[in-house]
Every structure is written in C-alpha cells, then in structure tokens.
N, C-alpha and C positions, 0 to 999 in steps of 0.2 A: 450543337443543339439540333437534334432530329426529333420527328414525330411518328407516333404510332398511328396505326389507323384508328380513326375515330378523334385526330386532334390532339391526344395526350402528348405533352412534352417531354422527353428523355434525356437527360443529360449525356453529352458524347463522352465515353469514359476517358478518350486520347485528349480532349480539351480540358477534362478536368487534372489530368497527368502533368500537363503542361503548367498549371497554376502554380506559381510559387506558395509556399505553404503560408507565408505571412500574409496573402490575399487569399487563404481559403478561409471563407466567411463562417463556414460551418464547425470547422476545426477551431478555429479561433474562438467561435462560441463555446463550443464543449469544453475548450481549456480555461477561458475565462471563468465559465462556470463553476468549474471543478477548482480552479485557483481559490475563489470564496469559499466555495464549502470545505476546503482544507484548512483554510484559515481558520474559518469557524470550528471546525473540527478541533484543530490545535488550540483554541481557547477553551472551549468545552471540556477538554481533558482536563483542563488544570483549573477552571473554575467551578465544575460541578461538584466534584469533590471536597472541594474547600467550601462550598454550600452545603453540603452533607454535614462536612465535620462540624460547621457554623451550627446546624440545627440539632446536630445528635451528639454532638462531642465524642464522638467515638472513632479512632482511627479503622477499626475494623468495617464499619458502616461504610466510612470514606472509600475502603479499598474495594468493596461490594458493588458499588458502581461502576468500575471498570472491569470487575469480574463478569458482572450481568452481561454488559455490552460484548464481552470476548465469547462469552457462553452462546450468546444469540446469536454472533456471527459464526462461529462453529456450528451451530444447530441448523442455519439457514443457507450456510455456504455451500453443500453440495446439491441440494434442489434447486438453488438460486439459478444456478447454470442451466439448468432445464427450463426453466421458467424463460431465460433470456433468449433460449434457442426455439421456445414456442410462439411467444409473444411478439408485439411489436415493442421493439427495443425503446424506442423513443418513448411511446406511451409510459412504458415503465419505467424510465429515468424520470420522468414528469411526476407520476404518481407518489415514486421515493421521495422525489425533493419535496414534494408537497407534503407528503406525512413528516418530514425532517424540520421543513418551514414551520407546520404547524405546532410539533411538540416542542419546538425552542420559542414559538411566541406564547406557549401557554406557560412555561416558567417565567416568561418575562411578565407575563400578567399576575402569575403569582408572587413574584417577586414586588412587582409593585403595590400591590395588596397585602403584601406583608401577609401572604397567606401558603407561603412555603410548606410542602408535607414530604416526609421521607419516601411514602408509598408513591406519590407523585413523582417524583426524582425518579424512583427506581423502573416506573412506568416508562418515563422517557429514555432511560438506559435501553430498555427494550427496545424502544422503537429506534434509536441511532443504532444499538447492535444488529437489527433486522436489514435497517436500509443500505447498512454498509455492502455485503456483499451482493445483495438484489441491483442495486445503483450502481456498484461500482464494475459489476460484469456487463450493464447495459452499456454504460458509458465507453467504456474499453472497447466493445463491439462496435458503437457507434464511431470512433475513432476509426476503427479498421474500415468501415463502410465511406468515411467521407476523404480519407487520405488514399491517395494511392500507392501501390506496395512498395516502389522505390523511395519515397519520401517517408516512409514509417520508421525508420531509424533517427530522422530527425523528429519526428511527431513524437516520438517516446522519450527523447532526449528532451525536449521541449517541457514533457510532461513532469520528468524528473526534476527541471530547475523548480517548476511549480512546488512540487512534494518539499524539496528541502529549502526553498523560502518560505514556505508555511511553518515547517517544522521550527525554522529559525527565530521568525518573528513572531509565530502564534503565542507560544507561552509567555514573553515578555510583554507583549502586548495585553494578555488575560490580566497577569497580574498587576500592571500599572493601570488597567481600569478598574479592577476589583477594589485596589488601593485609594482609588479618587472615589468611588462611590459602587455599591453593591450592584445596582441597577447597570451601570454602563456595560461591563462584559457581555450580558444578556441582551441588550441592546444590539450591541456588535453582532452577537452570532445569530440573532434574528434577523439582521438586515443580510448578510452573509449569505444566509440559506434562501433567504427570499431572492436576492439576485441569482443564486444558483440555479434556482426556479423558473427565474423569467429568462435565462439564458436557454435553458433546455426547451422553453416555448418557441423559441424563434429558430432552433435548428433545423435544417431541411434536410431530409435523409434521401438517397435515390431507391426507389420502392423495390427495386431487382436486388439490393443488399438488405436492406432493413427487413425484410420478410424472410423465412425461414428458407432455404434452398431446397428443403426435401421433406416429403411428410414426415409428420411425427409419427415415431414407433408408437403401434397400439401394443404396447408389450408391459404397460404397467408403469404407475408412477415412481416407484422404488427404481426399476430399473433404469428407465429413462434417466432419473437422478445421479445413478451410479455410473451411466455410461462416460463421462468426463473422466473418472478414475480408471474404470477398464482402458481408457483409451491412453491414459499415461502409463499404465503397466505393460500394454500390448507394444508400443513403439519403444525399441530397445532404446534409441536416444534419449528420447523424453522421459522414460522410467530412468535410467542411470543420471539425467541432469536433476531431474525432482530429488531423487535420494539425495544426491550432494547438496541441492539448495536448501533441503530441510535439515541437513546436518548444519550447514552453514547458518541458517535462522537459530537453528537451537542454540548455537554458540553466542551468536552476537545478539539476539534479543536480551538477554540480563546483564549486558556490560551495564548499562546505565545504574542499574540497581545497585550492581556491585562497587562501580566506581562511586556511586553516591554514600555506601557504607563505609569505603577507604576514606572518603573525605570528610564527614561526619566522624569517624572514629579519631582522625585527625585533628579534629576540632575548627576544622575550614567553616567560613561563613556562609550562610545560602546565597550571598551574591557570587562568591567563589566556585561554589558547587554548580549554580546557573552558567557561569562563563565558562567553566570545564567542561559540563557538558552539550556547550554548544558547538565544541570543537567538532562534535561528529556530524553536525548538521550543516557546518563551515565546509568541513572537507566532502560531504555528499554533493553541496552545490558548487564547489569547484571541480569536483570529480564529472560534472555534466559536460566540462569542456573537453574531458580525453576520452568521450564516448567514440566518437567517430573516428579518431588516430587509433585507438586499441583495435578497433573492430577492423580497420583497414589493414593493420599489421600481423594481427594473429586469427588464426582458425578459431572456432568457437569453442571446442575441446581443450585447446592450448590455452585460451585466454583465461577458461574456467579455472584450470591449474594453476597458472600463475595468479590471478586474484586469492585463489584459497590459498597459496603458499604464504603470502606476503600476510593475509588476514594472520594466519598462523603466529606469524612475525610480531606483527603490531599489536595483537592481543597478549603476545607473552610479554611485550614493552611496558605494557601497563602494570605490571607486577612489581617492576622496578620501583624501590622509596624514594623518588626523585622529586617529590611535590606534585601540585597542582597543575602547572605549566606543564609539566612533561606528560601528564597525563592527558591534557587537553590536545597536546603535539600528537600523541600515537593515537588518539580519537581520530583528529584531523587526518592523519596518514591514512587510519581503518576507512574514513569514510570516503576518500578517493576512489576506491574501488567500486563502492555500490552501485552509482548509477550502471554503469558498464557490465554489471553481472545482471542488474534487474532487465536491461533492455535487451540483453542478450536472452535471457529465459524467455522473454516477450516474444522475441523475434520467432526462436523457435518453437513457439506454441502457435502464433498467429500464423507463421508461412508454411507449416506441415499440417496442419490440423484443417479439415474441412469446415466451411462457413458454418453449415447447419450443427454443427458439434464442438465450434468453439467457445460457445459460453459455458456450456458444462465443463468441457477442458480446462478452461481459466478459471473457474470457481473450484474446482477439485484442487488445482494446483494452490491456490491461494487458501485453501483450507488445509492441504496438507504443511504447508509452511506455517500456516496457524497453528497446528499442532505442534510441529516442531519448537517454537516461542514457548508454547503453555508446558511442555517437558523441560524446556532448557532453563522457564522461570522457576518451576517448582523445582528441580534439581538444584538450581543456584542457591537458592532460599535453604535447602537442606544443607550446601555445603558450608553456607555462611553460618549457619548455626554450629557447625562443627570444626570449621577450619578458618584460619586467618584469612583475609579477603585476597591477599596475593595468591596464596595454594589453590584458592577457587579458580582465579584466573588461570592458572596454569593447568588446573585441570581440564577446562574449557577449552584451552590452548591444545591440551593433550587429544582430547576429542576431535577437533578438527583435524589435526595433524594425522589422525588414524583416516578421517575421511577422504584427506588430500592422498594418502599414501593409498588407499584403496582404488582414488581414481586414477593414479598413475599405472594401474595393473590392468585398468579396463581398457581395452582395445577400442570399444562403440565410444568411449568420452574422448579418448586420445584423437580419435581419426573422425571427429564429428565436423561437418562442415555446414558453412551457411547454405538457409535455403534459396532458391532461385528467386530472386527479386520481382520476376515478372508474375508473380502467384500473389 
C-alpha cells in the first residue's frame, strides 16, 4: 500500500499480484454476484416463456420472448462496448443490475397480484436483453481490473465453472419451483438479481484501472461504437480467430434444438430430453478442469484447431441412431472443449487489446458470436423442415469441417502464440 500526494491510498500492484485468487475479495464478489445472476437468468429463460404460454396459449408468443431478448442484445451489443470504455464500469454494472432486479421484482409483484400481461413480460424481455451486453462487458472489464494478468486464466476458468454450473442447475430448479407454485421461481429470480446487485455495490476497483486510460475520441458515437469491430478486423490474429469462433458458434448453438427434435420424434419423454440435454452442461463443467493443462500443452492456434477438429467428430456422432444416452455422451464430449476455447479467445482479446478499447472489442466479439448463433438457429430450423434431423446435424458438421480446413491453411492461426502474461 502506498500513498499519493494528499494522502490518497493506492493499492500496490505487486501486492495485489501476490494475493491468491481465492483471497481476492473483489474478484470473489464479482464472481459470486455473477453466479447468482447467471442462475437467475437460467431460471428466467425457462419460466418466462412458460408464463407467456400460460397467459396466451401461443407457442409463437412464448418464442417471441426469447427473440426480443436476442434482438435487444444484438442491437445494444456494439455500442455497449463504447459505453463500458467511456464510463465508470462499476457504476455501469450497478445500474444494469438495478434495472434487472427491478424488472424481476415487477414480474414477481404482477404474479402475486394475478396481474401479469403480455406487454409487461415483453417489456421485461427488452430490459433483460439490454442488460446482458452492457452489464456483461462492464463485469468482464472489472474482472480484468481486479485480477493480476498472470492469474487471468485461473479467473476465467472459475467463471466457466460458474457458467456451466448455472446452466446445469438453473432449468431443473426453475421447473421444480414452477411445478410447486407459480410464484416461487419469480421469488428466486428476484432474490438472485438482488444479491448480484449487492455484490456489485461492495466491489472496490483501483481507480487507475477503472477509469478509461485514454481520452475518448471525439469522432462521433457511431465511429466509437464500431471501433471494436474495426480492431478485431485490423489485427490479423483477432480477425481470423473471430471468424473461426463465429463459425463454431453458428454450428453449436442449434444443437440443442436439433437434439430436442430428434428425441421428440423418437417419442422420448420430457424427462429424458432434459437429462440428455444436460450432457452438454456436464461436459462443460468437467471441461473447466482441462483448461490449464491444455493451455500449457498447446499454442492457441494448435489448440483451436484441435478443439475444432474434435467438435466435428462429436457433432457427427450425434447423427448415429443409437438412442438418448448416446446423444448425451456425444454432447458431454463436445462440452469438454468449450471452456478451453472460450478462455483461449478471452485471453487473446484481453491481453492484446489496450485497456481503453477492451470494452468495445469484447462486446463486438460477443455480438459477432451472437450473429453467428442467430444464423445457425435460422438455418437449422430450415434444415429441420426439409431434412431428417440426422442430415441436418451432418450438414452442420460439414460446415464446421470447412472452417477447420480453412484454419489449417491459415498461417496466422497456426502460428498464433500466447500473449505476454505481464500485460
């Protein structure tokens, strides 16, 4: 601990670097808050469409709730990074968590008063979709501010544990609470988002890291918002990695839908469908244990190609007509590589992009992935209308195989190296 003129205390970066991650109070607060937020989000993804279906009787309106969220996330995604790079990230996170907690509490009150309406729920979808990129970019940048560079891999791995644990536990918890009483899942989500807000309130961020490191460009809002996309395109390693990641996301995002259709056509029970789909989340949770060994054993380019190649094999395996347990096993194996790939891309962005541009670059990358997922979902729906599900899966595997083949011929991907951990 040192002091600036005037007596203002500033934390010594060397002291922070020596602190074990488990004793890093600010990171653990951010992690705990996001764990509650992710759990609440997983519950809402299940129970909000169920509520829409209950009050309208229309599957189309139930699907519209998720569509509105995705649309808002894509709409806000690009400018969200500019906002995170311009304004105090901690305050931005607090504002977003307040908005989400308030929206959730409003639904809880409406359910309690038996006054739920479709416009109200769609308004909540707008809030939830908007909060995602704005709060997510602020949270990720705060993690970078409170975690020393050499501990970033461990921190991101811990975040992967949170994500997959929430994906595994959230839907069953939401379904159980909804079956016990309609009000209960909305109580759970309101509590989850409130706890996330309280954690954000107690986070302390070094001033020199939280403030933008350079003056904001005076070149217009649109140009500042597009700076992240421009940087992703300008840096060859980031450009080619982003294209590959987008192709991978476009192929993997629709897999749950295709597997659900396969099992439904085979007459599987809802319980069996749920257990089968959980294979991907279980694989992702187990895959967090592989992040550090794989990152130590391979360069980022080699690891990206290995994970892409194995994904082609495991996705193709889903087409074999061997029953639900085979599908669950293939999804589990596919999920094993997910954390290593996501941490790999996070590290490439966080360690190669200047701090004052990280927000824009991160949200630009996530928006590109979201666009890839949207294209993949739309294309898969069209394939399922015209082809057996197994053929649709093989088509997706073929697309990913082409992307892996392109990456193999790309010298910039093959020769990519891990950034300096001191940055």
